[in-house]
C-alpha positions in Angstrom: -85.0 -95.1 113.1 -82.8 -93.8 110.4 -85.8 -93.4 108.1 -87.7 -91.6 110.8 -84.8 -89.3 111.2 -84.2 -88.7 107.7 -87.8 -87.4 106.9 -87.5 -84.7 109.6 -84.3 -82.9 108.3 -84.8 -79.2 107.8 -83.5 -77.7 104.6 -82.6 -74.5 106.2 -81.2 -73.4 109.5 -83.4 -73.3 112.5 -83.1 -70.0 114.4 -83.7 -70.5 118.2 -85.3 -67.9 120.5 -81.8 -67.1 121.7 -81.0 -65.9 118.2 -78.6 -68.7 117.5 -78.9 -70.3 113.9 -78.1 -73.8 114.0 -77.9 -76.4 111.0 -79.8 -79.1 113.2 -82.5 -81.7 112.6 -85.9 -81.0 113.7 -85.8 -84.0 116.0 -82.7 -83.2 117.9 -82.5 -82.5 121.6 -79.2 -80.8 121.9 -79.2 -79.4 125.5 -81.1 -79.2 128.7 -84.9 -79.2 128.0 -84.5 -79.5 124.2 -83.6 -77.3 121.3 -85.5 -74.3 122.5 -84.7 -75.0 126.2 -88.5 -75.0 126.7 -89.1 -78.7 127.5 -91.5 -79.2 124.5 -91.2 -82.2 122.3 -92.2 -81.0 118.8 -92.2 -84.3 116.8 -95.2 -85.7 115.3 -96.4 -89.5 114.4 -95.8 -90.4 117.9 -97.7 -93.5 119.4 -101.1 -92.8 120.9 -100.6 -95.4 123.7 -98.3 -97.9 125.1 -99.2 -101.5 124.1 -97.4 -103.1 127.0 -96.7 -102.4 130.9 -92.8 -102.4 130.1 -91.2 -100.7 127.3 -88.7 -102.6 125.3 -85.3 -100.7 124.4 -83.8 -100.5 120.9 -80.5 -100.7 122.8 -79.1 -100.4 126.2 -75.7 -99.4 127.0 -73.8 -99.8 130.6 -72.8 -96.4 132.2 -71.7 -95.1 135.6 -73.9 -93.3 137.9 -75.0 -89.6 137.3 -78.0 -87.2 137.4 -77.3 -85.5 134.0 -79.9 -86.2 131.4 -78.5 -87.0 127.9 -78.4 -84.6 124.8 -79.1 -85.9 121.4 -77.9 -84.3 118.1 -76.7 -85.3 114.8 -77.1 -89.0 115.2 -75.2 -89.1 118.5 -76.0 -89.2 122.0 -73.8 -87.4 124.8 -74.1 -88.1 128.6 -71.9 -87.6 131.6 -71.0 -89.9 134.5 -68.9 -90.5 137.5 -66.5 -93.4 138.5 -66.4 -93.4 142.3 -63.4 -95.9 142.3 -61.1 -93.8 140.2 -62.4 -90.4 141.3 -63.2 -89.3 137.9 -66.0 -87.9 135.7 -66.5 -89.0 132.1 -68.1 -87.4 128.9 -69.6 -90.2 126.5 -70.6 -90.1 123.0 -72.7 -92.8 121.7 -74.2 -93.7 118.3 -77.8 -92.8 118.4 -78.9 -95.8 116.4 -77.0 -98.4 118.1 -75.9 -97.1 121.6 -72.1 -98.0 120.8 -69.8 -95.7 122.6 -67.9 -93.8 120.0 -65.5 -91.8 122.3 -65.1 -90.8 126.1 -63.4 -88.0 127.7 -62.4 -88.9 131.3 -60.8 -86.4 133.8 -59.9 -86.5 137.6 -62.5 -85.0 139.7 -62.6 -85.9 143.5 -65.8 -85.0 145.0 -65.4 -82.7 148.3 -68.2 -81.4 150.4 -71.1 -82.3 147.8 -74.2 -83.9 148.9 -75.9 -86.5 146.5 -72.6 -87.5 145.0 -73.9 -89.9 142.4 -72.3 -88.0 139.4 -72.6 -84.8 137.2 -75.9 -83.0 137.0 -75.7 -81.1 133.9 -77.1 -82.0 130.6 -74.6 -81.4 127.8 -74.9 -78.5 125.2 -74.2 -79.6 121.6 -73.7 -76.7 119.1 -72.2 -76.6 115.4 -69.6 -79.6 115.9 -68.8 -78.9 119.5 -70.2 -80.1 122.9 -70.0 -78.2 126.3 -70.1 -80.2 129.4 -70.0 -79.1 133.0 -69.2 -81.3 135.9 -70.3 -81.4 139.6 -67.1 -79.7 140.8 -67.1 -76.8 138.1 -65.2 -78.5 135.3 -66.3 -76.8 132.1 -65.2 -78.3 128.8 -65.5 -77.5 125.1 -64.9 -80.6 123.2 -64.9 -81.5 119.6 -68.3 -83.3 119.2 -67.1 -85.9 116.6 -63.9 -87.0 118.2 -64.0 -85.8 121.8 -60.8 -83.8 121.2 -60.3 -81.0 124.0 -60.7 -77.3 122.7 -60.7 -75.3 125.8 -61.6 -75.8 129.5 -62.3 -73.7 132.7 -62.5 -74.6 136.2 -65.0 -72.4 138.2 -63.2 -72.9 141.5 -59.6 -72.4 140.3 -60.4 -69.7 137.7 -63.1 -67.7 139.2 -62.9 -68.6 143.1 -66.4 -70.0 143.0 -67.8 -71.4 146.3 -69.6 -74.8 145.3 -72.9 -74.9 146.5 -74.1 -77.8 148.7 -75.3 -80.0 145.8 -72.6 -79.2 143.3 -72.6 -77.2 140.0 -76.0 -77.9 138.3 -76.7 -74.9 136.0 -76.2 -76.0 132.3 -74.6 -73.2 130.3 -76.5 -71.5 127.4 -75.2 -70.9 123.8 -76.0 -67.4 122.4 -74.5 -66.7 119.1 -70.7 -66.6 119.6 -71.2 -66.6 123.5 -71.5 -69.3 126.0 -73.2 -67.9 129.0 -72.7 -69.6 132.4 -73.9 -69.2 135.9 -70.3 -69.3 137.5 -70.9 -67.7 140.9 -67.3 -66.4 141.0 -65.9 -63.5 142.9 -65.0 -60.2 141.3 -68.6 -59.6 139.7 -68.2 -63.1 138.1 -71.7 -64.4 139.2 -72.6 -64.8 135.4 -69.9 -64.9 132.9 -70.1 -64.9 128.9 -67.3 -66.9 127.3 -66.4 -66.7 123.6 -67.8 -70.0 122.8 -64.8 -70.8 120.3 -61.8 -69.8 122.5 -63.2 -69.7 126.1 -62.1 -66.0 126.5 -64.3 -64.1 128.9 -66.4 -61.5 127.1 -68.2 -60.1 130.0 -69.0 -60.6 133.8 -72.1 -59.5 135.7 -73.4 -59.9 139.3 -71.8 -60.5 142.7 -73.5 -63.6 143.9 -72.6 -65.2 147.3 -74.8 -68.4 146.4 -75.3 -69.2 142.8 -78.0 -71.8 143.1 -78.8 -74.2 140.4 -81.2 -72.7 138.0 -80.0 -72.6 134.3 -79.8 -69.3 132.4 -82.4 -68.7 129.7 -83.2 -65.9 127.3 -86.7 -64.7 126.6 -87.9 -61.6 124.5 -90.2 -59.3 126.3 -90.6 -55.5 126.5 -89.2 -55.3 122.9 -85.8 -56.8 123.8 -84.0 -60.0 124.5 -83.5 -60.6 127.9 -81.2 -63.0 129.8 -83.1 -64.3 132.8 -80.9 -65.4 135.8 -82.5 -66.7 138.9 -80.0 -67.0 141.9 -81.1 -67.5 145.6 -81.5 -63.7 146.2 -83.3 -62.5 143.1 -84.7 -62.8 139.8 -82.5 -60.7 137.4 -82.8 -59.7 133.7 -79.5 -58.9 131.9 -78.7 -57.8 128.4 -77.2 -60.9 126.9 -74.8 -58.9 124.8 -73.2 -56.9 127.6 -74.2 -58.4 130.9 -75.8 -55.0 131.9 -78.8 -55.3 134.3 -82.2 -54.4 133.1 -84.2 -55.0 136.1 -84.0 -57.3 139.3 -86.8 -58.6 141.8 -85.6 -59.7 145.2 -86.6 -63.3 145.9 -84.9 -65.0 148.7 -84.7 -68.9 148.6 -84.3 -71.1 151.5 -81.2 -73.3 151.5 -80.1 -71.9 148.1 -82.7 -73.9 146.1 -83.3 -71.7 143.0 -83.5 -74.8 140.9 -86.1 -74.8 138.3 -85.8 -73.1 134.8 -87.7 -69.7 134.8 -90.7 -70.3 132.5 -92.4 -67.6 130.5 -95.8 -67.1 128.6 -95.9 -63.4 127.5 -96.1 -61.4 129.7 -95.8 -63.8 132.5 -92.5 -65.0 134.1 -92.7 -67.6 136.8 -90.1 -69.2 139.3 -90.8 -71.4 142.3 -89.0 -72.8 145.2 -90.0 -75.8 147.3 -89.9 -74.1 151.0 -90.3 -70.4 150.0 -93.2 -70.8 147.3 -93.7 -69.2 144.0 -93.0 -65.8 142.5 -95.2 -64.9 139.5 -93.8 -61.7 137.5 -95.6 -59.6 134.8 -93.1 -58.2 132.3 -93.8 -54.8 130.8 -94.6 -54.6 127.2 -92.7 -51.5 125.8 -89.5 -51.7 128.0 -87.4 -54.3 129.9 -89.3 -54.1 133.4 -90.9 -56.4 135.6 -93.6 -56.2 138.7 -94.7 -58.9 141.0 -98.2 -60.1 140.2 -98.3 -62.7 143.0 -96.3 -64.5 145.6 -96.5 -66.6 148.7 -97.3 -64.0 151.6 -94.4 -63.4 153.9 -96.2 -65.3 156.7 -96.9 -68.2 154.4 -95.2 -71.7 154.2 -94.8 -74.6 152.0 -97.8 -76.4 152.9 -100.1 -74.1 151.0 -102.4 -74.5 147.9 -99.8 -72.8 145.5 -97.2 -74.5 143.4 -94.1 -75.1 145.3 -91.5 -76.8 143.0 -88.4 -78.6 144.0 -86.7 -79.5 140.8 -89.3 -80.1 138.1 -90.0 -77.2 135.9 -93.6 -76.4 135.5 -95.5 -75.8 132.4 -97.1 -72.3 131.9 -99.5 -71.9 128.9 -102.9 -70.7 128.0 -103.2 -68.8 131.3 -102.6 -72.0 133.5 -99.7 -73.4 135.4 -99.0 -77.1 135.7 -96.4 -78.5 137.9 -95.2 -80.7 140.8 -95.2 -79.4 144.3 -92.9 -80.6 147.2 -94.7 -83.6 148.4 -95.6 -85.0 144.9 -98.8 -83.0 144.2 -99.4 -82.1 140.7 -101.3 -79.0 140.5 -103.1 -76.7 138.2 -103.2 -73.1 139.0 -104.7 -70.0 137.5 -101.5 -68.2 136.2 -102.7 -64.7 136.9 -104.0 -65.2 140.4 -102.2 -68.4 141.8 -105.7 -69.8 142.6 -105.4 -73.5 142.7 -107.7 -75.3 140.2 -107.1 -79.0 140.8 -104.6 -81.4 142.4 -103.6 -85.1 142.0 -100.9 -87.7 143.1 -101.9 -90.1 140.3 -98.8 -89.3 138.3 -96.1 -89.2 140.9 -97.3 -90.7 144.3 -97.2 -88.8 147.7 -94.4 -88.2 149.5 -91.6 -85.7 150.4 -89.6 -84.6 147.3 -91.5 -87.1 145.0 -90.9 -85.9 141.4 -91.9 -86.0 137.9 -90.8 -84.1 134.7 -93.5 -82.9 132.3 -92.7 -82.8 128.5 -95.7 -81.4 126.3 -96.1 -83.2 122.9 -98.9 -81.7 121.0 -102.1 -81.6 123.1 -100.7 -84.4 125.3 -98.2 -84.4 128.0 -95.3 -87.1 128.3 -94.5 -87.4 132.2 -91.5 -89.2 133.4 -91.8 -89.9 137.1 -89.0 -90.8 139.7 -90.3 -94.5 139.6 -88.9 -94.6 136.1 -92.4 -94.7 134.6 -93.4 -92.8 131.4 -97.0 -91.6 131.4 -99.2 -90.2 128.6 -101.7 -87.8 129.7 -103.8 -84.8 128.9 -103.7 -81.9 131.4 -106.2 -79.1 131.2 -108.1 -76.8 133.6 -110.7 -79.7 133.7 -108.2 -82.0 135.3 -105.8 -84.9 134.9 -106.7 -87.2 132.3 -104.2 -90.3 132.1 -104.2 -92.3 128.8 -101.4 -94.8 129.2 -98.4 -95.7 131.2 -95.4 -98.1 131.2 -92.2 -98.8 132.9 -89.4 -97.0 131.1 -86.3 -97.5 133.1 -85.4 -99.0 136.6 -85.2 -96.7 139.4 -81.8 -97.3 140.8 -80.8 -94.2 143.0 -81.6 -95.0 146.7 -83.0 -91.8 148.8 -85.3 -91.8 151.8 -86.1 -95.5 151.8 -87.1 -95.6 148.1 -85.4 -96.1 144.6 -85.7 -93.2 142.3 -84.4 -92.0 139.0 -83.9 -88.2 138.9 -82.6 -87.6 135.3 -84.6 -85.7 132.7 -84.8 -87.9 129.7 -84.1 -86.7 126.1 -86.8 -86.9 123.3 -85.5 -87.2 119.8 -85.7 -89.3 116.7 -89.3 -90.2 117.8 -87.4 -92.0 120.6 -86.9 -91.4 124.3 -83.4 -91.5 125.6 -83.3 -92.2 129.6 -80.5 -93.1 131.9 -80.3 -94.3 135.5 -77.1 -95.2 137.5 -76.4 -98.4 135.7 -77.3 -97.8 132.0 -78.5 -95.5 129.2 -81.3 -96.9 127.0 -83.2 -95.9 123.9 -86.8 -96.8 123.4 -88.9 -96.0 120.1 -92.1 -94.0 120.7 -92.9 -93.6 116.9 -96.4 -94.6 115.7 -96.6 -97.6 113.5 -96.8 -95.6 110.4 -93.3 -94.5 110.6 -91.7 -97.5 112.2 
């Protein structure tokens, strides 16, 4: 694995779409949905198909329950969990090659009024020697990535009077230059807060939001400017990431506050979707920061329709088509400009309420991690779903609606997949034979 990592080191800094220059390896997965926050796995020399029905881990390390996916950066794996007996949450740092725990940061965190209480939801964010973590009850930490030493901390409830949503805090904060931008949901115009990422000092506040939802912030360039996209349960909003000033907003009420998926963008289209209120496709202006509705679920529509009604799986928007998972496990392909359904299948997910899978493009293929703990290699196109191979990656251990599942997004780095359930975190090599 060390050789595979070494041959992919970049000689110069990588510049992410958010403008942050990082000295990172090309094969890192340092935050929610990877380096560019777009869910794409860009490594090459990946195996073509699985040679067995159950994948064999390079290592496995016991951990406590949690929904948060791991982050991988600079030879280390970062993950969070919960100890129910002690009423604590933990941040763990592991060696990416061996799975050995290097350090832990544990803190008191009694859960109050939160449904689905297995553990933290947010993938850690790693940047230039520090790690930012966010717990279910709103504990935000900045830690030294090498040692776990506390640099600064915030508490959403105590510091900003945040009303916790039903399913806890789940919106992973975003590094943008010297700012850490977070969906806080606090009082006094603190719906979104930009912190100095080095000190924790508040730089700007924006939006008054009664319900913050769960969707992570993300930055896209459109209309000639960088736009911070915030999707909360009442609207999709574009902010100036430097100041927090509002560029535009489009009302979009979500039932039960379930604004969850990361907004996806393929110039000029911006897409969000909710499980019961359906989808919203916006078209962003080319010469200024502005947006118009291209299509959406009609006011008299419902979730049982031919569109894409996502619960928690962020869809893929590319080449004029949408690929995603709807409320009952339907994998669907839609024409992105019209919303017309092209095809549907349950082959990757199974058929049932809230059945889920995560879609990770790698070249012309899709790696699909479903809630049964399987990893699938397939090709998705307007012609249909073409499955190449599948194998069991990790045991589904979380019990829900008479089935066992795993709802944690894996990380793809070092030509490996890093996945966790409520018992352990594992590393499985996905390298082709030529680089093993």
